[in-house]
C-alpha positions in Angstrom: 0.0 0.0 0.0 1.4 3.4 -1.0 0.4 6.8 0.5 -2.1 7.7 -2.2 -3.8 4.3 -1.8 -4.1 4.9 1.9 -5.5 8.5 1.4 -8.1 7.3 -1.1 -8.9 4.1 0.7 -9.5 5.6 4.2 -13.0 7.1 4.9 -15.0 7.7 8.0 -16.6 4.6 9.4 -19.8 5.0 11.4 -20.4 1.5 12.7 -17.7 -0.7 14.2 -17.6 -4.4 15.2 -17.2 -5.1 18.9 -13.9 -6.8 18.2 -11.2 -5.3 20.4 -8.2 -3.5 18.8 -5.0 -5.4 19.4 -2.7 -3.5 21.7 0.3 -4.1 19.5 -1.6 -2.6 16.5 -2.6 0.4 18.5 1.0 0.9 19.7 2.2 0.7 16.1 -0.2 3.3 15.0 0.6 5.6 17.9 4.3 5.2 17.2 3.9 6.1 13.6 1.7 9.1 14.4 4.4 11.0 16.3 6.2 11.6 13.0 3.6 14.2 12.1 5.0 17.7 11.5 4.7 20.4 14.2 5.8 24.0 14.5 9.4 24.1 15.7 9.1 20.4 16.7 6.8 21.4 19.6 4.8 18.1 19.3 1.9 19.7 21.2 -0.3 16.6 21.2 -1.0 14.6 24.4 -2.9 11.4 23.8 -5.4 9.5 25.9 -6.2 6.1 24.4 -9.2 4.4 25.9 -10.6 0.9 25.5 -12.3 -1.8 27.6 -14.2 -1.1 30.8 -13.1 2.5 30.9 -14.6 3.2 27.5 -17.7 1.3 28.6 -18.2 3.6 31.5 -17.7 6.7 29.3 -20.3 5.4 26.9 -22.8 4.7 29.7 -22.2 8.2 31.1 -22.7 9.7 27.7 -26.0 7.8 27.3 -27.2 9.2 30.6 -26.2 12.7 29.5 -28.2 12.4 26.3 -31.2 11.0 28.3 -31.0 14.0 30.7 -30.7 16.4 27.7 -27.5 17.7 29.2 -26.0 20.6 27.2 -23.0 19.7 25.1 -19.8 21.5 26.0 -17.0 20.6 23.6 -13.8 22.4 24.5 -13.0 23.1 20.9 -16.1 25.2 20.1 -18.2 24.8 17.0 -18.0 27.7 14.5 -20.5 30.5 15.0 -21.6 30.0 11.4 -20.5 28.5 8.1 -19.7 30.4 4.8 -22.1 29.7 2.0 -20.0 27.1 0.2 -19.4 25.1 3.3 -23.0 25.3 4.3 -24.1 23.9 0.9 -21.8 20.9 1.4 -23.2 20.3 4.9 -26.8 20.4 3.6 -25.9 17.9 0.8 -24.5 15.4 3.2 -27.7 13.9 4.4 -29.3 13.5 0.9 -26.1 11.8 -0.3 -26.1 9.4 2.7 -29.8 8.5 2.0 -29.1 7.9 -1.7 -26.1 5.6 -1.0 -27.2 4.0 2.3 -30.9 3.8 2.0 -32.7 3.0 5.3 -29.4 2.4 7.0 -29.0 6.1 7.4 -31.8 6.1 10.0 -29.4 4.7 12.6 -27.0 7.6 12.2 -28.1 9.5 15.3 -28.1 6.4 17.5 -24.6 5.5 16.3 -23.4 9.0 17.0 -24.7 8.9 20.5 -23.1 5.5 21.1 -19.6 6.4 19.8 -20.3 4.4 16.7 -19.9 1.3 18.9 -16.2 1.7 18.6 -14.0 -0.5 20.8 -11.4 2.2 21.1 -11.2 6.0 21.1 -8.1 8.2 21.0 -8.5 11.7 22.5 -6.0 14.3 21.3 -5.3 17.1 23.8 -3.0 20.1 23.9 -2.1 22.7 26.4 -4.7 25.5 26.8 -2.1 28.2 26.4 -1.5 27.2 22.8 -3.2 28.8 19.8 -4.6 27.9 16.4 -1.1 27.3 15.2 -0.9 24.2 17.4 -4.4 23.1 16.3 -2.9 22.8 12.8 -0.3 20.4 14.3 -3.2 18.5 16.0 -4.8 18.1 12.6 -1.6 16.8 11.1 -1.3 14.3 13.9 -4.9 13.2 13.5 -4.5 12.6 9.8 -1.2 10.7 10.3 -2.9 8.6 13.0 -5.8 7.7 10.7 -3.6 6.8 7.7 -1.4 4.6 9.9 -4.5 2.9 11.3 -5.7 2.2 7.8 -2.4 0.5 7.0 -3.0 -1.8 10.0 -6.4 -2.8 8.7 -8.2 -0.5 11.1 -10.9 2.0 10.5 -11.5 5.5 12.0 -13.7 8.5 12.3 -12.8 11.8 13.9 -15.9 13.3 15.5 -16.9 16.2 17.8 -19.6 14.0 19.3 -16.9 12.0 21.0 -15.9 15.1 23.0 -19.3 16.6 23.9 -19.1 16.0 27.6 -15.6 16.8 28.8 -16.5 16.4 32.5 -17.0 12.7 31.8 -13.7 12.4 30.0 -11.8 14.3 32.6 -13.2 12.1 35.4 -12.6 8.8 33.7 -9.3 9.6 31.9 -7.8 11.8 34.6 -7.1 14.5 32.0 -5.2 17.4 33.7 -6.9 20.8 33.9 -4.2 22.5 31.9 -5.0 20.4 28.8 -7.7 21.1 26.3 -9.6 18.2 24.7 -9.4 19.0 21.0 -10.9 16.0 19.2 -11.7 12.3 19.6 -10.9 9.6 17.0 -12.9 6.4 17.1 -10.9 3.4 15.9 -11.6 -0.3 15.4 -12.8 -2.8 12.8 -15.5 -1.7 10.4 -18.8 -3.5 10.5 -18.8 -4.2 6.7 -22.3 -5.6 6.9 -23.8 -2.3 8.0 -25.1 -0.3 5.1 -24.1 3.0 6.7 -20.5 2.2 6.0 -21.1 2.2 2.3 -21.1 6.0 2.4 -18.0 7.9 1.2 -18.4 11.6 1.2 -17.9 13.5 -2.1 -15.1 15.9 -2.8 -15.2 19.1 -4.8 -13.2 19.2 -8.1 -9.9 21.0 -7.9 -11.2 24.0 -9.8 -13.6 24.7 -6.9 -11.0 24.9 -4.2 -7.6 25.5 -5.8 -6.3 28.6 -7.6 -3.3 28.0 -9.9 -0.8 30.8 -10.8 2.1 30.5 -13.3 
């Protein structure tokens, strides 16, 4: 597998099998991920990898939060709004999913609230004193992690829903107060029998997003 094959082959998986991720595979992915670039080699990422009973407790606490209609409080805030082009792509997502996945799309909300049934989640944190420059590095780390996972036969999805209730995460993972929870990445083996995993989001042609100058 070359890099281009990994980039084109990886896509977000929304339903995972209960099969645990082997520790040696997760270690291999995490070891590869630290080769991501960062400003002045700051390597601002701090990683909390969770599986097993601890992840089970987090999922149960999240379910209770949803049942109680607790307000979401991700530490990386949502945008105040989306520009027109981005809003159009967001609005097209659901119709595209329905066209490709059919009735399977109806389970999307439930899967979201149950962390996609993933057997492992990696939380990427950084010091609260850092700025958007380091968030760029966090993004580079996250993509490196997901590509390395794909090479190991694992599937992933980065999702804000994984970070909606930081009080739960801080309690279960002992995340220090000086760290900001930036994103969660669910990882595991794709449930290939679930129709929702047929969906691969579209990409705009280069002419829509790239400006060439000679």
